[in-house]
Structure formats: structure tokens, C-alpha cells
C-alpha positions as CSV (number, residue, x, y, z in Angstrom):
1,M,219.6,151.3,44.9
2,S,222.9,151.3,46.7
3,R,225.5,151.1,43.9
4,A,226.3,151.9,40.3
5,S,225.9,148.3,39.2
6,I,222.1,148.6,39.8
7,Q,221.8,152.3,39.6
8,A,221.9,152.3,35.9
9,L,219.0,149.9,35.8
10,V,217.0,152.1,38.2
11,R,217.5,155.2,36.2
12,A,216.7,153.8,32.9
13,P,213.1,154.3,31.7
14,R,211.1,151.1,32.3
15,K,207.6,150.1,31.8
16,A,205.7,149.4,35.0
17,P,204.5,145.8,35.4
18,K,201.2,145.3,33.6
19,R,198.4,145.9,36.0
20,L,196.3,143.0,37.0
21,R,192.8,143.3,35.7
22,W,191.1,141.5,38.4
23,A,192.0,140.6,42.0
24,C,193.3,137.1,42.7
25,S,193.2,136.0,46.3
26,L,194.9,132.6,45.9
27,L,198.3,132.1,44.3
28,L,197.2,128.9,42.5
29,V,194.2,130.6,41.0
30,C,196.4,133.4,39.7
31,L,198.9,131.1,38.2
32,A,196.1,129.2,36.4
33,V,194.6,132.5,35.1
34,F,198.0,133.6,33.8
35,G,199.0,130.3,32.4
36,A,202.2,130.3,34.4
37,G,202.6,126.6,34.5
38,A,202.6,124.1,37.4
39,L,203.9,125.2,40.7
40,P,207.1,123.3,41.7
41,Q,206.4,121.1,44.7
42,A,208.7,120.3,47.6
43,S,209.0,116.7,48.6
44,A,207.5,115.8,51.9
45,A,210.8,114.3,52.9
46,E,213.0,117.2,51.9
47,D,215.6,118.0,54.5
48,F,215.4,121.8,54.6
49,N,217.3,121.9,57.8
50,G,220.3,120.1,56.3
51,E,220.1,122.2,53.1
52,A,220.2,125.5,55.2
53,A,223.1,124.1,57.3
54,T,225.0,123.4,54.1
55,A,224.2,126.8,52.6
56,V,225.3,128.7,55.6
57,S,228.5,126.7,55.8
58,V,229.3,127.6,52.2
59,L,228.5,131.2,52.9
60,Q,231.1,131.1,55.7
61,S,233.8,130.5,53.2
62,W,233.5,134.1,52.1
63,Y,233.5,135.5,55.6
64,N,236.8,137.3,56.3
65,G,236.5,138.1,59.9
66,S,235.0,141.6,59.2
67,T,232.7,141.4,56.2
68,Y,232.2,139.0,53.3
69,N,234.5,138.7,50.3
70,S,233.0,138.8,46.8
71,T,230.3,141.3,47.7
72,G,229.6,144.8,49.0
73,W,229.3,146.6,52.3
74,W,225.5,146.6,52.5
75,N,225.3,143.0,51.2
76,S,227.6,142.0,54.1
77,A,225.0,143.3,56.6
78,N,222.4,141.1,54.9
79,A,224.7,138.1,54.8
80,L,225.3,138.5,58.6
81,E,221.5,138.8,59.2
82,A,220.8,135.7,57.2
83,T,223.4,133.8,59.3
84,I,221.8,135.1,62.5
85,D,218.4,134.0,61.2
86,Y,219.7,130.6,60.6
87,M,221.0,130.4,64.2
88,M,217.7,131.7,65.6
89,R,215.7,129.2,63.6
90,S,217.9,126.1,64.1
91,G,219.2,126.7,67.6
92,S,222.8,126.5,66.3
93,T,225.4,128.7,68.0
94,T,228.1,127.8,65.4
95,Y,228.5,131.3,64.0
96,L,228.2,133.5,67.1
97,S,231.8,134.6,66.7
98,D,230.8,136.3,63.4
99,L,228.8,138.8,65.4
100,T,231.6,139.6,67.8
101,N,234.3,139.7,65.0
102,T,232.2,141.9,62.7
103,Y,231.3,144.3,65.5
104,N,234.9,144.6,66.8
105,A,236.3,145.1,63.3
106,N,234.0,147.9,62.3
107,H,232.6,149.4,65.5
108,S,235.0,152.3,65.4
109,G,233.3,153.7,62.3
110,N,229.8,152.9,63.8
111,F,228.8,151.3,60.5
112,L,228.1,154.7,58.9
113,N,228.8,155.8,55.3
114,N,227.3,158.1,52.7
115,Y,224.2,156.0,52.1
116,Y,221.3,156.0,54.5
117,D,220.0,152.7,53.2
118,D,223.4,151.0,53.8
119,E,223.1,152.3,57.4
120,G,219.6,150.9,57.7
121,W,220.8,147.4,56.8
122,W,223.4,147.4,59.4
123,A,221.0,148.7,62.0
124,L,218.7,145.8,61.3
125,A,221.5,143.3,61.5
126,W,222.5,144.6,65.0
127,I,218.9,144.6,66.2
128,K,218.7,140.9,65.1
129,A,222.1,140.2,66.9
130,Y,220.6,141.7,70.0
131,D,217.5,139.6,69.7
132,L,219.6,136.5,69.4
133,T,222.1,137.2,72.2
134,G,220.5,139.8,74.5
135,D,223.8,141.8,74.4
136,A,222.9,145.5,74.8
137,K,225.9,146.7,72.9
138,Y,224.3,145.5,69.7
139,L,221.1,147.4,70.4
140,D,223.2,150.5,71.3
141,Q,224.9,150.2,67.9
142,A,221.6,150.2,66.1
143,K,220.5,153.3,68.1
144,T,223.7,155.1,67.0
145,I,223.1,154.2,63.4
146,F,219.5,155.3,63.5
147,S,220.4,158.6,65.0
148,D,222.6,159.3,62.0
149,M,219.8,158.2,59.7
150,T,217.4,160.9,61.1
151,G,219.7,163.5,59.6
152,G,218.4,162.5,56.2
153,W,214.9,163.7,57.0
154,D,213.7,167.0,55.6
155,S,210.6,168.7,54.2
156,T,211.4,168.0,50.5
157,C,208.4,166.1,49.1
158,G,206.7,166.7,52.4
159,G,209.1,164.5,54.4
160,G,211.0,161.2,54.2
161,I,214.7,160.6,54.3
162,W,217.1,160.9,51.3
163,W,218.7,157.8,49.8
164,S,222.2,159.3,50.4
165,K,223.8,162.2,52.0
166,D,224.2,163.8,48.6
167,R,220.5,164.5,48.9
168,T,219.7,163.8,45.2
169,Y,217.0,161.1,45.4
170,K,214.1,160.2,47.8
171,N,213.4,156.5,47.3
172,A,211.5,153.6,48.7
173,I,214.1,151.5,50.2
174,A,215.8,154.1,52.5
175,N,212.4,155.0,53.9
176,E,211.2,151.5,54.4
177,L,214.4,150.8,56.3
178,F,213.8,153.9,58.4
179,L,210.3,152.8,59.3
180,T,211.4,149.2,60.2
181,V,214.4,150.3,62.3
182,A,212.3,152.9,64.2
183,A,209.5,150.4,64.9
184,K,211.9,147.7,66.0
185,L,213.8,150.1,68.3
186,H,210.5,151.3,69.8
187,N,209.5,147.7,70.6
188,R,212.8,147.1,72.3
189,V,213.5,150.3,74.3
190,A,211.6,150.7,77.5
191,G,209.5,153.8,77.9
192,D,210.3,155.0,74.4
193,S,208.5,157.8,72.6
194,T,211.3,159.0,70.3
195,Y,211.4,156.0,68.0
196,Y,207.6,155.7,68.1
197,N,207.3,159.3,66.9
198,W,209.7,158.7,64.0
199,A,208.0,155.5,62.9
200,N,204.6,157.2,63.1
201,Q,205.9,160.1,61.1
202,E,207.6,157.9,58.5
203,W,204.6,155.7,57.8
204,N,202.2,158.6,57.6
205,W,204.5,160.1,55.0
206,F,205.3,156.9,53.1
207,K,201.7,155.7,52.7
208,N,200.8,159.1,51.1
209,S,203.9,159.4,49.0
210,G,202.5,157.7,46.0
211,M,205.3,155.1,45.8
212,I,202.7,152.3,46.5
213,N,201.1,152.0,43.1
214,S,197.6,151.0,42.0
215,S,198.7,147.3,41.7
216,N,199.8,147.4,45.4
217,L,203.5,147.2,44.3
218,I,206.1,149.7,45.3
219,N,208.1,151.5,42.7
220,D,211.7,152.5,43.3
221,G,211.2,156.1,44.3
222,L,210.1,159.7,43.6
223,T,210.8,162.1,40.7
224,S,212.2,165.5,41.4
225,G,208.6,166.7,41.2
226,C,207.8,164.3,44.1
227,A,205.7,161.9,42.0
228,N,206.0,158.1,41.7
229,N,208.8,157.6,39.2
230,G,207.3,154.4,37.8
231,Q,210.7,152.7,38.0
232,T,211.3,149.0,38.7
233,T,209.4,147.2,41.4
234,W,212.4,145.5,42.9
235,T,211.5,142.6,45.2
236,Y,213.3,144.0,48.2
237,N,211.1,147.1,48.0
238,Q,208.2,144.8,48.4
239,G,209.9,142.9,51.3
240,V,211.3,145.4,53.8
241,I,207.9,147.2,54.0
242,L,206.3,143.9,55.2
243,G,208.7,143.7,58.1
244,G,208.2,147.4,59.0
245,L,204.4,147.0,58.9
246,V,204.4,143.9,61.1
247,E,206.7,145.6,63.6
248,W,204.6,148.8,63.6
249,N,201.4,146.7,64.0
250,A,203.0,145.1,67.1
251,A,203.4,148.6,68.6
252,T,200.1,150.2,67.5
253,K,197.7,147.2,67.2
254,D,196.5,148.9,64.0
255,A,195.0,146.0,61.9
256,S,195.1,148.1,58.7
257,L,198.9,147.7,58.7
258,L,198.6,144.0,58.3
259,T,196.0,144.4,55.6
260,T,198.4,146.7,53.6
261,A,201.2,144.2,54.1
262,Q,199.1,141.3,52.8
263,N,198.0,143.3,49.8
264,I,201.7,143.9,48.9
265,A,202.7,140.3,49.5
266,N,199.8,139.0,47.5
267,A,200.6,141.4,44.6
268,V,204.1,140.0,44.4
269,M,202.8,136.4,44.4
270,N,200.3,137.3,41.7
271,S,202.6,139.4,39.6
272,T,203.6,138.0,36.2
273,T,206.7,140.1,36.4
274,L,207.9,139.1,39.9
275,T,206.6,135.5,40.1
276,K,207.1,133.1,37.2
277,N,205.9,129.5,37.5
278,G,205.5,130.1,41.2
279,I,209.1,131.2,41.7
280,L,210.2,134.7,42.8
281,T,212.0,136.4,39.9
282,E,214.0,139.7,39.9
283,P,213.3,141.9,36.9
284,C,217.1,142.2,36.2
285,E,217.9,138.5,36.0
286,A,218.4,138.5,32.3
287,S,221.3,140.9,32.7
288,G,222.8,139.3,35.9
289,C,221.6,142.0,38.3
290,G,225.1,143.5,38.9
291,G,226.5,143.4,42.5
292,D,223.3,144.5,44.3
293,G,220.3,142.8,42.7
294,P,221.3,139.2,43.6
295,Q,220.6,140.2,47.3
296,F,217.0,141.4,46.8
297,K,214.9,138.2,46.6
298,G,216.2,136.8,49.9
299,I,215.2,140.0,51.6
300,F,211.6,139.7,50.4
301,M,211.5,136.1,51.6
302,R,212.9,137.0,55.0
303,Y,210.1,139.5,55.6
304,L,207.4,137.3,54.0
305,K,208.3,134.8,56.7
306,V,207.8,137.6,59.3
307,L,204.4,138.3,57.8
308,Y,203.5,134.6,57.7
309,D,204.4,134.2,61.4
310,R,202.0,137.0,62.3
311,T,199.1,136.0,59.9
312,L,199.6,132.2,59.5
313,N,198.4,132.6,55.9
314,A,199.0,129.1,54.4
315,G,199.5,130.5,50.9
316,Y,202.6,132.3,52.1
317,Q,204.0,129.1,53.5
318,T,203.4,127.2,50.3
319,Y,205.1,130.0,48.3
320,M,208.1,130.1,50.5
321,Q,208.5,126.3,50.6
322,N,208.2,125.9,46.9
323,N,210.9,128.6,46.3
324,A,213.2,127.0,48.9
325,H,212.8,123.6,47.1
326,S,213.5,125.2,43.7
327,V,216.7,127.0,44.9
328,W,218.2,123.7,46.1
329,A,216.9,121.5,43.2
330,S,217.5,123.9,40.3
331,D,220.0,126.6,41.3
332,R,222.9,124.8,42.9
333,N,226.3,123.7,41.6
334,A,228.4,120.7,42.7
335,S,230.0,122.7,45.5
336,N,226.5,123.6,47.0
337,Q,226.9,127.2,45.9
338,L,223.6,128.8,45.1
339,G,223.0,131.2,42.2
340,L,220.8,134.2,41.1
341,K,218.0,132.4,39.3
342,W,216.1,130.3,41.7
343,A,214.3,128.5,38.9
344,G,217.7,127.7,37.4
345,P,220.0,127.3,35.9
346,F,222.9,128.1,38.2
347,D,224.9,131.1,36.9
348,S,227.7,132.0,39.3
349,A,228.6,132.2,43.0
350,D,229.2,135.0,45.5
351,A,228.2,135.9,49.0
352,A,225.2,137.9,47.9
353,R,223.7,135.1,45.9
354,Q,224.5,132.6,48.7
355,S,223.0,134.6,51.5
356,S,219.9,135.5,49.5
357,A,219.3,131.8,48.8
358,L,220.0,131.1,52.5
359,D,217.2,133.6,53.4
360,V,214.6,131.5,51.6
361,L,215.9,128.2,53.0
362,N,215.8,129.7,56.5
363,T,212.0,130.2,56.1
364,Q,211.7,126.4,56.1
365,V,214.1,125.5,58.8
366,T,212.1,123.5,61.4
367,E,212.7,124.8,64.9
368,T,214.3,121.6,66.0
369,Q,215.7,122.5,69.4
370,T,216.3,120.6,72.6
371,V,212.9,120.0,74.1
372,D,211.6,122.6,76.6
373,L,212.2,120.9,79.9
374,A,209.9,123.3,81.7
375,L,206.8,123.0,79.5
376,G,203.7,122.0,81.4
377,K,205.7,121.4,84.7
378,T,204.5,122.7,88.1
379,A,205.3,126.3,88.8
380,T,204.8,128.1,92.1
381,A,205.5,131.7,93.3
382,N,206.1,133.3,96.7
383,G,203.1,135.7,96.5
384,T,199.6,136.4,95.1
385,A,199.1,136.8,91.4
386,C,197.9,140.1,90.0
387,A,194.7,138.3,88.9
388,S,193.4,134.8,89.2
389,S,194.1,134.2,85.5
390,E,197.8,135.3,85.9
391,G,199.2,132.5,88.1
392,P,202.7,131.0,87.9
393,G,201.5,128.1,85.7
394,N,201.2,130.6,82.8
395,A,205.0,130.8,82.7
396,V,205.3,127.2,81.6
397,D,202.2,126.7,79.4
398,G,203.9,127.1,76.1
399,N,202.2,130.4,75.2
400,T,204.8,133.1,74.8
401,T,202.4,136.0,73.9
402,G,199.0,135.3,75.3
403,T,199.3,134.3,79.0
404,K,201.6,135.5,81.7
405,W,202.6,135.1,85.4
406,C,202.1,138.5,87.1
407,Q,202.9,139.3,90.7
408,G,202.7,142.8,92.2
409,G,205.5,144.7,93.8
410,S,208.7,146.5,93.0
411,G,210.8,143.4,93.6
412,G,211.3,140.3,95.7
413,Q,209.1,138.0,93.6
414,T,210.3,134.4,93.2
415,L,209.1,131.9,90.6
416,T,210.1,128.2,91.1
417,I,209.6,125.5,88.5
418,D,209.7,121.8,89.4
419,L,211.0,119.8,86.5
420,G,209.8,116.6,88.0
421,S,213.2,115.0,88.3
422,A,216.8,116.1,88.0
423,Q,217.6,117.5,84.6
424,S,220.7,118.8,82.9
425,V,220.0,122.5,81.9
426,S,222.3,124.6,79.8
427,Q,220.0,127.2,78.2
428,L,217.1,129.4,79.3
429,F,214.7,131.6,77.2
430,L,212.7,134.3,79.0
431,Y,209.7,136.0,77.4
432,F,209.0,139.3,79.2
433,A,206.1,141.8,79.0
434,G,207.1,143.3,75.7
435,S,206.9,139.9,74.0
436,G,203.1,139.9,74.8
437,G,202.6,143.4,73.4
438,E,202.9,145.3,76.6
439,D,205.1,148.3,77.3
440,P,208.7,147.1,77.4
441,G,209.1,149.3,80.5
442,Y,207.2,146.4,82.3
443,N,210.0,143.9,81.4
444,I,211.6,142.5,84.5
445,R,214.8,144.6,84.9
446,D,217.1,142.9,87.5
447,Y,217.0,139.2,88.3
448,N,219.0,136.0,88.9
449,I,218.2,132.4,88.2
450,Q,219.3,129.4,90.2
451,I,219.2,125.6,89.5
452,G,219.2,123.1,92.3
453,D,217.7,120.3,94.4
454,G,215.6,122.5,96.6
455,T,218.3,123.0,99.2
456,N,221.5,123.5,97.3
457,W,221.5,126.1,94.5
458,T,223.8,127.1,91.7
459,T,223.4,130.6,90.3
460,V,223.6,130.3,86.5
461,V,222.3,133.8,85.5
462,T,222.6,137.3,87.0
463,K,221.1,140.1,84.9
464,W,221.1,143.8,85.6
465,G,219.4,146.4,83.6
466,N,217.5,144.2,81.2
467,I,215.5,145.9,78.5
468,G,214.9,142.9,76.2
469,N,211.5,141.5,75.3
470,V,213.0,138.0,74.8
471,V,216.3,137.1,76.4
472,S,218.3,133.9,76.1
473,H,220.9,132.8,78.6
474,D,223.5,130.1,77.8
475,F,225.8,128.5,80.4
476,N,227.6,125.3,81.3
477,A,225.2,122.6,82.0
478,V,223.9,122.4,85.6
479,T,221.9,119.5,86.9
480,G,218.9,120.1,89.2
481,R,215.2,119.4,89.7
482,Y,214.2,123.0,90.3
483,I,214.7,126.3,88.5
484,K,214.2,129.4,90.6
485,M,214.0,133.0,89.3
486,N,214.6,135.7,91.9
487,V,213.4,139.2,90.9
488,T,215.4,142.0,92.3
489,T,213.8,144.9,90.5
490,A,210.5,144.2,88.8
491,Q,210.6,146.8,86.0
492,T,211.9,150.1,84.6
493,S,208.5,151.8,84.4
494,T,207.3,153.4,87.7
495,S,203.7,152.6,87.1
496,N,201.7,149.4,87.8
497,L,204.6,147.8,89.6
498,A,204.8,144.0,89.1
499,A,206.9,141.1,87.8
500,R,205.6,139.9,84.5
501,L,206.8,136.8,82.7
502,Y,205.0,135.3,79.7
503,E,207.2,132.2,79.5
504,L,210.3,130.5,80.7
505,K,211.8,127.8,78.5
506,A,214.6,125.5,79.7
507,R,216.7,123.4,77.4
508,G,219.4,120.9,78.0
509,S,221.6,118.5,76.1
510,A,219.4,115.4,75.9
511,A,218.9,113.7,72.5
512,T,215.4,115.2,72.2
513,S,214.1,117.5,69.5
514,Q,210.7,119.2,69.1
515,Y,209.1,119.9,65.7
516,E,206.3,122.4,65.2
517,A,203.4,120.8,63.3
518,E,202.6,124.1,61.5
519,Y,206.1,123.9,59.8
520,G,205.4,120.5,58.4
521,T,204.1,119.7,54.9
522,L,200.3,120.1,55.2
523,H,197.9,118.2,52.9
524,S,194.4,119.8,52.6
525,L,194.8,121.3,56.1
526,S,195.1,124.7,57.6
527,I,196.9,126.5,60.4
528,E,195.2,128.3,63.2
529,S,196.1,130.2,66.4
530,K,192.6,130.8,67.7
531,Y,192.9,128.7,70.9
532,S,195.6,129.4,73.4
533,G,198.1,127.0,74.8
534,Y,200.0,126.0,71.6
535,T,203.7,126.2,71.1
536,G,205.4,127.8,68.1
537,T,203.2,130.0,66.0
538,G,200.0,127.9,65.8
539,Y,198.6,124.4,65.3
540,V,197.3,122.3,62.5
541,A,193.4,122.3,62.4
542,G,190.4,121.5,60.2
543,W,191.2,117.8,60.3
544,N,188.4,115.3,59.9
545,A,188.5,113.6,56.4
546,D,190.4,111.3,54.3
547,G,193.1,112.9,52.2
548,Q,194.3,115.1,55.1
549,W,197.6,114.5,56.7
550,V,200.8,116.2,58.0
551,D,204.4,115.2,57.0
552,I,207.2,116.3,59.3
553,S,210.9,115.9,58.3
554,V,212.8,114.6,61.3
555,N,216.6,114.5,61.6
556,A,218.1,111.7,63.7
557,A,221.7,111.8,64.7
558,S,222.1,108.1,64.4
559,A,220.0,105.1,63.3
560,G,218.1,103.5,66.2
561,T,214.9,103.2,68.2
562,Y,213.1,106.4,69.1
563,K,209.9,107.6,70.9
564,L,207.5,109.9,69.0
565,T,205.4,112.1,71.3
566,F,202.5,114.0,69.7
567,R,201.1,117.1,71.5
568,Y,197.5,117.8,70.6
569,A,194.2,119.3,71.6
570,G,191.0,117.2,71.3
571,G,188.2,119.5,72.1
572,A,185.6,117.5,70.2
573,G,186.3,114.3,72.2
574,N,188.3,111.2,71.4
575,A,190.0,111.0,68.1
576,S,192.4,108.6,66.3
577,R,195.0,108.8,63.5
578,Y,197.3,106.6,61.4
579,V,201.0,106.9,62.1
580,Y,203.2,106.3,59.1
581,V,207.1,106.6,59.2
582,N,209.4,106.4,56.2
583,G,206.9,104.7,53.9
584,A,205.6,102.2,56.4
585,G,202.7,102.0,58.8
586,V,203.7,102.2,62.5
587,V,200.3,102.4,64.3
588,N,197.1,101.8,62.3
589,N,194.8,103.6,64.7
590,L,196.6,105.6,67.4
591,S,194.1,106.9,70.0
592,F,194.1,110.6,71.0
593,P,191.8,110.9,74.1
594,G,189.7,114.0,74.3
595,T,191.1,116.9,76.3
596,G,187.9,118.6,77.3
597,S,188.5,121.9,75.3
598,W,190.5,123.2,72.4
599,S,192.7,125.2,74.8
600,S,193.7,122.1,76.8
601,Y,196.5,119.9,75.5
602,S,197.8,116.4,76.1
603,T,200.4,114.1,74.6
604,V,200.4,110.6,73.2
605,T,203.6,108.6,72.8
606,V,204.6,105.8,70.4
607,T,207.6,103.8,71.4
608,G,210.0,101.6,69.5
609,V,210.0,103.5,66.3
610,Q,213.0,102.8,64.0
611,L,214.5,105.9,62.4
612,N,217.4,106.2,60.0
613,A,220.4,108.3,60.5
614,G,219.7,111.7,58.9
615,S,216.4,112.6,57.3
616,N,213.1,110.8,58.1
617,T,209.5,111.5,57.5
618,V,206.9,111.1,60.2
619,S,203.3,111.4,58.9
620,L,200.1,111.7,60.9
621,I,197.2,110.7,58.6
622,Y,193.4,110.7,58.7
623,N,192.5,107.3,57.2
624,S,189.0,106.1,57.8
625,S,189.8,102.6,56.5
626,N,192.1,102.3,59.5
627,G,189.5,103.7,61.8
628,S,190.5,107.4,62.0
629,T,187.8,109.5,63.7
630,N,187.0,113.0,64.9
631,Y,188.6,116.4,64.8
632,L,192.1,117.0,66.2
633,N,194.4,120.0,66.6
634,Y,198.1,118.9,66.1
635,D,200.6,121.2,68.0
636,N,204.0,119.5,67.8
637,L,206.0,116.4,67.6
638,T,208.8,115.5,70.0
639,V,211.4,112.9,69.0
640,S,213.5,111.3,71.8
641,Q,215.6,108.2,72.6
């Protein structure tokens, strides 16, 4: 714990949660076993994007240009990270100034204080700021903070860092943060071994410390005799570790890390102490949780989303969605302020409560961004690929982690993308070697990007010393048919010299939005990522029977006529589906021609669809009465005028 308001709760003797007497693999089964009542259900038409936008706007009312009024120092780091997550998920740039202002106001003190866990929260916030902006000063700030955190490590209890510089308590949260920051830094710093060694040392110590109890939940810390103290299993102690294990798995490819993470997540969802009627519950809610406890649940949800994105476990998505629904439906006042008890009723408002609730709403924000103008377009290069399977087309196939363009040499490579016609481009996203699990030292280091008509070019990006795995570039809109990336220096590492790019995404200002099918509301369907070529984190699969459909909540800026474009794979041959919009049939039996394999994608477009201003629901349904046939993998929906 970070402050006295919760410290008293931590120190007081408490019973450990009653141990489950049998394993429950599915949340719904567990709730039935324990008689927890019906799980709250989100409406298919619920506008989570709009709810999150409102929640972050209300959170901004507490922002004072440096931190957040009404809450503490460490809470402010989490409020800032929740705001960054919102921007990353929604594509909004509204609150970018918060990053600059917070950094400038506090950088002189390097975000350090007497508590190692407080420092860890700020390190994570600045790593997230770096991921969003590509600005190296934020990553450097996280490195500085982590360097100070290493001073908390000693041999007491065999290792681990102390909670504070007073060195009176070794607890879970400080060490979970230490692991997560170290693993994240390793995955973002080219040629690193230092952060790798710290992460490895921390996890080896933590997993043997005894803090993970026999119910797969993590107690607060260790006794002076270095044993599990049996104190409260706070939700954030179950959350941060999920993020650390997913990040460490990305570095080591050790599958056991994801198994451990899922065991912990499942234990929370099946706990009669931490989950009541399907809603995440903090053990201190009856007493108000002081100043710190209201932050905890959002942190768990933030990292459950990270675990979901890696595992695509549909049970996690259902749990997150139902909690997001409950927050908005049952824990909100007339001013759209969100409280402590997500099952309701609303109690009071502050930045900790608001940002924690924003965290769970963020898990359901559909990635509605301007359509990727480069997706599936023709790409060419000025040299020979490293292998026949690593041609330039891989840079525009929608797969950000599994396929790449690779061309040997220390520099001089050129990748050109033909957009098919002149397009207005204002944003580029580049996915380098590290995004595909390779050594970040292989990330393209120095490059420039031009947009033009093939003869006349405008340079929109010049980058020197890149170390980011995923980098975004925003600029004033430039119109051109071609995007050309010129590599000056291929990589930082001196071995296996080549330019490697997993994906280039180009976005503009057209009234076009793309919605990932896996983030829709699924009815008797599952999510897969088995076959390559999909966008987002996977696709909807297992679809060949009545009672199976997908609802996607679509936001339209104004009422009018729109085009719906469905991206799909039809590896089993021709298929068809019923298209249903806002409670009315649009196409009874839309044909989806076979694509030849499950890794080959195509699109089908429906024109003249009337949408309302604001929220709409687009449903793709298997209905045999209307003639629906065959299996279909549903990747995404693009809405345009």
C-alpha cells in the first residue's frame, strides 16, 4: 500500500479469502456454483466509446496542469495512464498536452519520492506515453526512475525490492511493478541486457517468495520472517502481475508465464471475495477504501485487457464488458461522475474513482480510427527480399506481428506503397522488428518518409535514432498517391543487417471508421488468431449455425447514407449472412464469395445503408431461414460515406 488511508487496512489481521474447493474453468459455471446471481449483461447497442469519452472529459476537470486534484501522487500517474490508454484505443489526440504539461511540471524531481511503488507507477505512465508518441524523452524518464528503483533491492528474504526507502516492508505491489517496468524497458531498448537481467532476477524471486497463495491469488506482502503475511488480496496486486507476465513472455517466449497469468486472472473472476454477481469488488468497499483503494480495480482491468489481447480468452472479454456496463449503468451520478462500487450505488467522486472506472471503460473502446489507407495496396521495394516469404507486400497485409518486409543491407532500402489514387494522409504508424518479437536492435534506426505523385515528393517524416517498436507520426495532411519510406540506417545492431518492417499503416481525414469484429458483442461465437492476415487482435470464428451473430456498435457523426464493408476470410467456400441494422433487415442473404484459404481475405460492401447520428448497431447474423450458409471468419467492419 502507498498511504496511511489504506495502510491501516493492510496491517490489520484479516482472514484470507476462503479457498475454492474445486477448480472452475468458466466464470458462468463458478457463479452458478456459488449462487452469485445473474451476470449483468451489456446491451448490444451500448455506446462504450461515447461513455469513455464522457468519463475522460469529466476526469479532465480534476487535472491541474501538473497532477490531479482530489487524489494523490501515485493516483495521478494512474489517471494519466488511463487517459493515455483512452487516446491509444480511440485514436483521440485531445489530451496530448497533459503529457507535456505533467512532464514539464515535475521532470526536475524525476518523479522520485520515498516509495518505490509510487516510482513504478510513474515509470509505467511514461513508458505508455512513449508508446503513444514515440518521444524518447518519456522513455528516458522511465529509465531514470527504474534506476532509482534498483536501489531498493537487497538480499533480505532472498531478494526483491522494499516497498519504501525506509526498508520496513517487502510487499507484492512494489515487486510486481519492478518486474513490469524492467520487462517493458527491455522490450523497448535495443541491445539491452541490463533490464532483461533485472526482470529475470525479479520473477525468479517473486514466484518463489510465497506471496502467490494456494488459491492463485496474491497476498499483500511478506512478514518480517519472510513468509506470506496472509493479508488482503487487493485487486491491483492481481492486476499488475498480469501485465508483467505478458510483457516478460514477449521477451522470453516462456509459455508458462501466460499460464500463471491466466491462473491468477481466473482466480479473481472465480473468487467470492473479489467478484460478486460478476462485478469486480474491492475488499474495502464497505469502509470506502480511503484515498488509495478506489484506484485498485481499474488497474486490474487495465492489465486483464493486456492479457486478453495476448490470449483472446473470450471469458475475459465478457467479464470486462459486463463490468464496464455496470459502472455506467449503476455507479454514475447526474454529472457523469463514477464512484467506487461498480455494482452501485454511486458514493462520491474524485479523480481516483473516475480514472479507475475509465480503465474498465477503456477495455471496451472500439478501435474506431480512420481507415488504414495502405491496407492491401501494392507495395514495391528497390531490392531483393531477405527471403521469398518476406516481400514488400507483407508491410501492408494488416498483420503487425506475424509477417514482415525484410531487405538486406546497412541502409539505402526504399519501400513504396501505391494507394491506388491520390489520398489525403495525416498519420502513419510503423511496426518495426520489435513488434514482431525480434530483437529491438533490428528496428529501423534512421529513415524519412515522403508522400507524392511519383515525381514530386513532400517529406513528412525524418527520424534519427529510432529505438521504438511501434512508432506513430502525425503531420499536416498531405495529398498523394504514393508513400515512400527511405531507409538511411537499417538498424542499431551490427549483426544480420537488414531493414525490417512488419507493417505501415496510413490514415487520413476521410469520414471512414474501422471496427474490429472481435471487439463486438459475440453471440455463441469465439475469437481466434490461428490464421494470419487479420487486423486487430484476431477474428470471429466458429460460425455455422442459427443463434450465432455479431453486433458492432457504430458511431456516425451525422445521420445519412453510409457504406458497410465487411472484411472476411472464406476458406470453406462461398458463405452468406443476414445483415441487420438498428432493428431492421438490410440484406436478407448477403453473399461472401470463398477466398480459397483461411489466410486469404476479401471484402463485401453494402451501399445505401441509413445510419442515425450517434450510436448504431450493425449485426451480421447466421439465419438459415434467410438462406445463410457455410463457415465464415469475420475480421472487421469499415463504415464510410
